[in-house]
C-alpha positions in Angstrom: 0.0 0.0 -0.1 2.7 2.6 0.8 4.4 2.2 -3.0 1.0 2.2 -4.5 0.5 5.6 -2.2 3.5 6.7 -3.6 3.0 6.1 -7.1 -0.7 7.9 -6.7 1.2 10.8 -5.4 3.9 11.4 -8.5 1.2 10.8 -10.5 -1.2 13.6 -9.1 1.9 15.7 -9.1 2.4 15.1 -12.4 -1.0 16.1 -13.6 -1.0 19.4 -11.6 2.1 20.5 -13.6 0.7 19.7 -16.9 -2.5 21.1 -15.8 -0.5 24.8 -15.0 1.3 24.5 -18.2 -1.5 24.0 -20.1 -3.1 27.0 -18.6 -0.5 29.1 -19.6 -0.1 28.0 -22.9 -3.9 29.4 -23.2 -3.4 32.9 -22.2 0.1 33.7 -24.3 2.3 30.7 -26.3 5.9 30.4 -24.6 9.1 31.3 -25.8 11.9 28.9 -25.7 13.3 30.3 -23.0 10.2 30.4 -21.3 9.9 26.6 -21.7 13.2 25.9 -20.7 12.7 27.7 -17.5 9.1 26.7 -16.5 10.2 23.3 -15.9 8.5 20.7 -13.6 10.9 21.5 -10.6 10.1 25.3 -11.3 6.4 24.7 -11.4 5.9 22.2 -8.3 7.8 25.2 -6.3 5.0 27.6 -7.4 2.7 24.9 -6.7 3.9 24.7 -3.3 4.1 27.9 -2.8 0.3 28.6 -3.5 -0.9 25.5 -1.5 -1.3 22.7 -4.6 -3.8 25.1 -6.2 -3.5 25.0 -10.0 -5.2 28.5 -10.7 -3.3 30.4 -8.3 0.0 28.9 -9.6 -0.4 29.2 -13.2 -1.5 33.1 -12.5 1.7 33.6 -10.1 3.8 31.8 -12.5 2.8 33.9 -15.5 3.3 37.3 -13.2 6.8 36.0 -12.9 7.5 35.6 -16.3 6.1 39.1 -17.0 8.4 40.5 -14.3 11.5 38.6 -15.7 10.6 40.5 -19.2 10.1 43.8 -17.7 13.0 43.7 -15.8 15.3 42.5 -18.6 16.8 39.7 -16.3 18.0 37.7 -19.7 20.1 40.8 -20.5 22.0 41.2 -17.1 25.5 40.9 -17.5 28.7 41.4 -15.0 29.8 44.8 -17.0 26.9 46.6 -15.3 28.1 46.1 -11.8 31.7 46.4 -12.5 32.2 49.0 -9.4 29.9 46.5 -7.1 32.5 43.5 -8.5 35.5 45.0 -7.7 34.5 46.0 -4.2 32.7 42.7 -3.2 29.7 44.1 -2.5 27.5 41.0 -3.6 28.8 37.8 -4.2 28.7 33.9 -4.3 31.5 32.9 -1.5 31.6 28.7 -2.8 29.3 25.8 -1.7 28.4 24.1 1.6 28.7 20.4 2.4 25.2 20.0 0.3 26.8 21.8 -2.6 24.1 24.9 -1.8 25.9 28.5 -3.0 26.3 31.0 -0.1 25.5 34.3 -1.4 27.1 37.2 0.6 25.7 41.0 0.7 28.0 43.5 2.0 26.5 46.5 1.5 27.7 49.7 3.1 24.9 52.5 4.1 25.9 55.1 1.6 25.1 52.8 -0.8 21.6 53.7 -1.0 22.7 57.5 -1.3 24.4 57.0 -4.4 22.4 54.4 -6.1 18.8 53.8 -6.8 16.3 51.1 -5.3 16.1 50.0 -9.0 20.0 49.2 -9.1 20.2 47.3 -5.7 17.3 45.0 -7.2 19.3 44.4 -10.3 22.4 43.9 -8.5 20.5 41.2 -6.2 18.6 39.4 -9.2 22.1 39.1 -10.7 23.8 37.6 -7.6 21.1 35.4 -7.3 21.2 34.2 -11.0 24.7 33.4 -10.5 24.0 31.3 -7.6 21.5 29.6 -9.7 23.9 28.8 -12.5 26.4 27.2 -10.4 23.9 24.9 -8.6 24.0 21.0 -9.6 21.1 19.2 -11.0 19.9 18.0 -7.9 20.4 20.9 -5.6 17.3 23.6 -5.7 18.3 26.1 -2.7 21.2 28.8 -1.9 22.0 30.4 1.6 22.3 34.3 1.9 24.6 35.8 4.2 23.6 39.7 5.2 26.9 41.8 6.6 24.9 44.5 8.2 28.1 45.6 10.2 28.6 48.6 8.1 25.1 49.9 8.8 24.8 52.6 11.5 21.0 52.9 11.2 18.9 50.2 12.0 16.0 51.5 9.7 18.0 51.3 6.5 19.0 48.6 6.8 15.5 47.0 7.7 14.7 48.4 4.0 17.0 46.8 2.1 16.5 43.3 4.2 12.9 43.1 3.4 13.3 44.1 -0.5 15.6 41.4 -0.7 13.1 38.9 1.2 10.2 40.0 -0.5 11.7 39.9 -4.1 12.7 35.9 -3.0 9.6 35.1 -1.7 7.8 36.1 -4.8 9.8 35.4 -7.9 12.4 32.8 -6.2 9.7 30.5 -4.1 11.6 27.3 -2.5 15.0 28.6 -3.4 16.0 29.8 -0.1 17.2 27.6 2.6 18.4 29.9 5.3 19.2 33.4 5.8 21.9 35.0 8.4 21.8 38.7 9.3 25.2 39.3 10.8 26.4 41.9 13.3 23.1 44.1 12.7 22.7 47.8 14.7 21.3 47.8 18.4 17.8 48.6 17.7 17.3 46.0 14.4 16.0 43.4 17.0 13.1 45.6 18.2 12.5 46.6 14.5 12.4 43.3 13.2 10.3 41.2 16.3 7.7 43.9 14.9 8.0 43.3 11.3 8.7 39.6 11.2 5.2 38.7 11.7 4.4 40.2 7.9 7.2 38.6 6.3 7.1 35.2 4.4 10.5 34.1 5.4 10.8 35.6 8.4 11.5 31.6 10.1 14.3 31.0 7.7 16.0 34.2 8.8 18.4 34.2 11.8 20.0 37.1 13.9 23.7 36.1 14.7 26.6 37.8 16.0 30.3 37.7 14.8 31.7 38.3 18.5 30.3 34.7 19.4 32.9 33.0 17.1 36.0 35.0 17.8 37.6 32.0 19.8 36.8 29.4 17.3 39.1 26.5 16.9 39.3 26.7 12.8 40.1 30.8 13.0 42.4 31.0 15.8 44.5 33.9 14.0 42.9 37.1 15.4 46.1 39.2 13.4 44.0 38.9 10.6 40.9 40.1 11.9 41.5 43.8 13.0 38.1 43.6 15.0 39.2 40.5 17.1 42.9 41.6 17.4 41.4 45.0 19.2 39.7 42.6 21.9 42.6 41.1 23.1 44.8 42.0 25.9 47.9 44.2 25.8 50.1 43.9 28.2 52.2 47.0 26.6 49.1 49.5 26.8 49.0 49.3 30.4 51.9 51.8 32.0 54.3 50.4 34.3 54.3 51.6 37.7 55.9 50.7 40.9 52.9 49.7 42.9 52.7 46.5 41.2 54.3 44.1 43.4 53.8 41.6 46.6 51.4 42.3 49.4 52.0 40.4 52.7 49.9 39.8 55.8 50.2 37.9 59.4 48.9 34.7 57.6 49.7 34.4 54.2 51.7 36.5 51.3 49.8 37.5 47.9 52.5 38.1 45.0 51.8 39.3 41.3 53.8 37.6 38.7 55.1 40.2 36.0 54.0 37.3 33.4 51.0 37.9 32.0 50.9 34.7 29.8 51.4 32.6 32.5 47.8 30.6 33.6 47.9 32.0 37.1 49.2 35.3 37.4 49.3 35.3 41.4 50.1 32.9 43.9 49.6 32.6 47.6 52.6 31.6 50.0 51.5 30.6 53.9 54.4 31.7 55.4 54.7 34.4 57.9 56.3 37.4 56.0 55.1 40.4 57.9 58.1 42.8 59.2 56.3 45.3 60.8 55.2 43.7 64.2 54.2 45.1 67.7 56.4 43.7 70.5 59.5 41.4 71.1 61.5 40.8 67.6 61.9 37.0 69.0 59.6 34.4 67.5 57.4 32.9 70.1 56.6 29.4 69.9 54.1 27.8 68.0 50.8 27.2 70.3 47.9 27.3 67.5 47.3 25.0 64.9 49.9 24.9 62.0 49.4 26.6 58.4 48.2 24.0 55.8 46.0 24.4 53.0 43.3 22.8 55.0 43.1 25.3 57.8 44.7 28.6 55.6 41.5 30.5 55.6 39.6 29.6 59.0 40.2 27.1 61.8 36.8 25.8 61.6 37.3 24.3 58.4 40.6 22.3 59.3 39.9 18.7 60.1 40.6 17.2 63.7 43.6 15.7 62.7 45.1 18.5 61.3 44.4 21.0 63.8 47.1 19.5 66.3 50.8 20.5 65.2 52.7 17.8 63.3 54.9 15.7 65.6 52.4 16.2 68.6 50.0 13.4 67.8 49.6 11.3 71.0 48.0 8.4 71.4 44.3 8.4 70.6 42.4 8.0 73.8 39.9 4.8 73.7 36.6 6.3 73.6 37.2 9.9 72.5 35.5 9.2 69.2 32.0 8.1 69.5 31.5 4.8 68.4 28.1 2.0 67.5 27.9 -0.4 70.7 28.9 -3.6 69.8 27.5 -6.7 71.5 29.0 -8.9 73.9 31.4 -11.9 72.6 30.0 -14.1 75.2 26.4 -13.4 73.9 25.3 -15.8 71.2 23.7 -14.1 68.5 21.0 -15.0 66.0 21.5 -13.6 62.7 18.5 -14.3 61.3 16.9 -11.8 63.4 18.7 -9.3 62.6 17.0 -6.8 60.2 19.8 -5.3 58.1 18.6 -1.8 56.2 16.7 -2.6 52.7 18.2 -1.1 49.6 16.2 1.3 47.6 15.2 -0.5 44.6 15.0 1.9 41.2 11.3 2.4 40.2 9.9 4.3 37.5 7.6 6.5 39.4 10.3 7.5 41.5 9.0 11.4 41.8 5.7 13.4 40.4 8.0 16.1 38.9 9.4 12.9 36.6 5.8 13.4 34.7 6.6 17.3 34.4 10.3 16.8 33.0 11.4 18.2 29.5 13.8 16.7 27.3 17.1 18.9 27.2 16.5 19.8 23.3 13.6 21.7 24.9 16.3 24.1 27.3 18.4 25.1 24.1 17.6 28.8 23.6 17.1 30.6 20.0 20.3 32.1 20.3 22.1 28.8 20.4 20.0 27.3 17.9 21.1 30.4 15.4 24.7 30.0 16.6 25.1 26.2 15.6 23.0 27.0 12.2 25.7 29.8 11.5 28.6 27.4 12.3 29.0 25.7 9.2 28.8 29.1 7.0 31.1 30.9 9.4 34.4 30.0 6.7 32.2 31.5 3.9 31.9 35.0 5.6 35.5 35.3 6.6 36.8 34.1 3.2 38.4 36.9 1.6 36.7 37.9 -1.5 38.3 37.4 -4.8 37.2 39.0 -7.9 38.8 36.8 -10.5 37.2 33.6 -8.2 33.8 35.0 -8.6 33.7 36.0 -12.1 35.0 32.5 -13.4 31.7 31.3 -11.6 29.7 33.1 -14.4 28.8 31.4 -17.1 27.4 33.2 -20.5 25.7 35.9 -20.8 25.8 36.8 -17.4 29.5 36.6 -17.3 29.9 40.0 -19.7 32.4 40.8 -22.4 35.5 40.7 -19.4 37.3 37.3 -20.0 39.1 35.8 -17.8 42.8 35.2 -18.2 45.6 33.8 -16.1 48.5 36.4 -14.8 50.8 34.2 -16.5 49.7 34.5 -19.7 48.9 38.2 -19.6 52.8 38.5 -18.4 53.8 36.5 -21.0 51.8 38.8 -23.4 53.1 42.0 -22.4 57.2 40.1 -22.8 56.3 39.7 -26.5 54.9 43.1 -27.2 58.2 44.5 -25.8 60.1 42.8 -28.6 58.7 44.7 -31.2 
């Protein structure tokens, strides 16, 4: 029965896809590019977006095709965004373990002052199209990292984020796997709480901080990251003074080590190092308990054995410590009448609180989940941008007129041209 149900579901999905394509062809004939674009996987994503409704999916798909024609997406080339590609404003950093492309947006706050919203939308669509071109046949989703560390205004970044998520939700349904907002402004969290209920892709969007991953094992070289290097303690930044030294009292001495890299920059010595005393200079005999780690803080914390000075341990008196009275040897005991204490047997119903005990997974906060989800993509966020590597991922016509030439070939060409 299970295999039959699966076969029936597959047949129903194929029938829905054919029904959507028939509705599209009735309204207007599809071009060759549109026929290639509207494959079964694309139609299934739109059907899932509209709740398996054939009419709504066909209408949404027709609007999608009209939007692509009006926007001129088929004519986007890299030469239109030469300045953005040089600065690394938006690019594909690589692919994760499941071959999903990771897209990074590092947009500055001044970008909106000198560029229109339409130009940003074209840059967004161009980057997403490059990511889709780099996908394998079995991959349908991508990951987006929004670097908000260059923004000081939370509302300015919110406008860019909402515009990007709305375009992805409307014209790229089912394409987004996860999106991360990294280092947003301080007021962004309050604005996001009030807006995310109206955003379709809000469940897939997480807010993380890069400061939580500064001490990761894979990226422990803080010299390459100025922001992380500034947080480390620099001993040379503290002016040297003669006040730093040892501190002594009648019970212990406290000495500060000048080696800041040591595990313990201080240590305690339990010897009497005080020089200023009132009274005779001769050392009186030790009357109280000797100094030891067990009674260094207080006499009440020391055990009775260590309260007595070493060497003065006399014979322990019989009966000094209370003991359990034992029966006399002459008395014959019946071992069958002795009732030994019964050990507690493990029971399932140990406490009523066991019924209300939750699993440990329920105690994981949302911030911890966001950190765990962002951990596999941390290397893409910290990877330096290389324009040549990014341009090599572009297929025509997105690659534009600029060809990728190896630097060795360029040098050889220059050397040959200098001969003539």
